[in-house]
C-alpha positions, 0 to 999 in steps of 0.5 A: 610306875609312880608311887601313886600308881604303886599305892593303888595296885597294892590297895586294889588287890585287897580291895574286895576283901577290905570292903566286907571287913570294914563293914563290920564296924558300921553294922548294928552294935545292937542287932533287934531280937528276931522271933524264933518261930512264926506262921509267915515270913512277916513274923521275923520282922521287928517293930521299926523294920520293914521287909525289902525282900522275900525269897522262898526255896528248899534250903534243907532238902525237905521239899517245903518252902523255906525263906530267906528275908532281908529286912531293913530300917532307917538309921539317924543318917537316913542310910539303910541297914540291913539284916538277913533272916533265914528260916526253915519250914517245919512239917506243920506248915510254921517257920523255925528261925535258922540264922540271923546275919548283919554281915551278909548283906551290906548296908545301903552307904556301903557301896562307895560313890556308886551307892547302895551296893545291895543287888539282891538274893536268889537260890541256885542248886539249893544254895542262897546266892548274895549279889553286891556291886559298887565303888566309883572309877574303881568298880567291884562286885561280890557274890557269896554262896551259902548252903545249909549243911550239917545243921549250919549255913556255910559259906561254900563259894565266893567271886570277887571281881574289880575293874578300873573304868578308866583302863578297860584292860584291868581286871581282877577276879577271884573265885573261891570254892570254900567246899574244896578250898580251890581258888582261881584267880585272873588278874589283868593289870593296866597297860602302863604296869611294869616290873619296876619297883613291884614286890614278889607277890605283885611280880608273880601275878604279873608273870602269871595272870591266871593263877590257882591254888588251895586255900585254908579260911582263918576265921577271926578269933579274940584268943588264940588256940593253946598249942598243945597238940589237942583239939579241944571243944570250940577251939578251932573253927569248923571250916577245914581245908583237905590236903588229900588230892593227887593235884596237891602232891608237889614232891615225888608224887610217885611214891605217894600212895593215897590218902592213908599214906599221907593226908591232912585236914587243916584248920586256921584262926587268926587273932590281932596278934598271931595265926594259928594252924592245926593239922589232923594228919592221916599217915601210916608211917610216922617219923620224926621229920613228918609235919606242917611247914609255912613258906614264903612265895619264894620258898624259904621256910617261916619258923613258928613261934610254938609247935606241938605234936600229938600221936593219934591212932591213924597218924598225929595232930600238929598245932603251930603258931606264928606271931604277926611281928614275925610275919610282918618282917618275913612278908613285909612286901604283901599288901595285907594291911594286917601284916603292916606293923603300922597299921592299927589292928583291934579287937573289934576290927577282924583282919581280913585278906589273903596271906601270900604263904604256902602250906606244905606237908611233909611225909618222910618215910623211912628208906623213901623220898619225902613226899610233899603235899601243898597248897600251891600247885607245881604249876602256879607261881602266885599262891595265897594259902591262908585267907583271913575272914570274919566268922560271922561270914564264913558261918551264918549263925542263929542268934 
């Protein structure tokens, strides 16, 4: 494989994530003020903007016609700028603003050579579905699914597809179910790719074109959480990955007695210089060796820069942090730009893309073989246990 081909191979493994991440910097620095209430959808279209798409659906299960509105305006370059407005209908028939996002729908100039990437929105089983398509010779499509639950709009599903028009054999599909954290990846490279010169991540993907694993979403934050074994309000994102399934037990499964024996809820955050992980562990027999571990795809443990464990009534809370500089050395072969020591990482540009690591929970009950729960199933070689995602994409907020 030539250097040029190697470059494109690595770059397009993460193309879809980079597109959504790059778009953030180009969004509205000062979004317009959107009305809090209105009799009709038109009330949520500010001066200088116009309605592009109006979709009526029951978002909250109250059997009333709520709305999703995509509004647009032209910027100084005559390019389309978009906002998504979501509103719920009250008993009196009026509409109440529920969320506003300048990240969920791409602008007109964010589709590459293909042009305007926005395909539209639709309702499926009570969820809002947003579709995009763009590129040139390299084509990409993105489908995001949001559901209104627990009083907020959560990203519950995301499907990313990339293809290469010059070689019809190339296809990359990543389907994420964020409700469960389960990821299904299908990768068919171009016909001329060989193992020569590939890093571990790429070799695993070539050897196993179809892989599945679990993944925690790490929302971008400006400050890393305090590693003290305590969960302070608003310190960690609300999104949680559960390690509680039989399929996630990869070591001594016969010894695992269920969620009360050992299970965990994982939350993660990423800053410009660190990744932090929080585990709320349920464990009926806590020992000194119990806890979370971060591993490379080759199985080597990555020591944290800081770790703290605090006992609870049902187990313990464990918080860990890994510095970016150390991860750059251990995972230097990864195509994630955050792991490139030479890349610019600023507070205004959230890191995006998968981190090729495995998260393991060890339960070392006295006198018993250690039980291991993992984000990588025993049948999968490739895995990416952490995914960097902008908070504004993970949860649509009302502002």
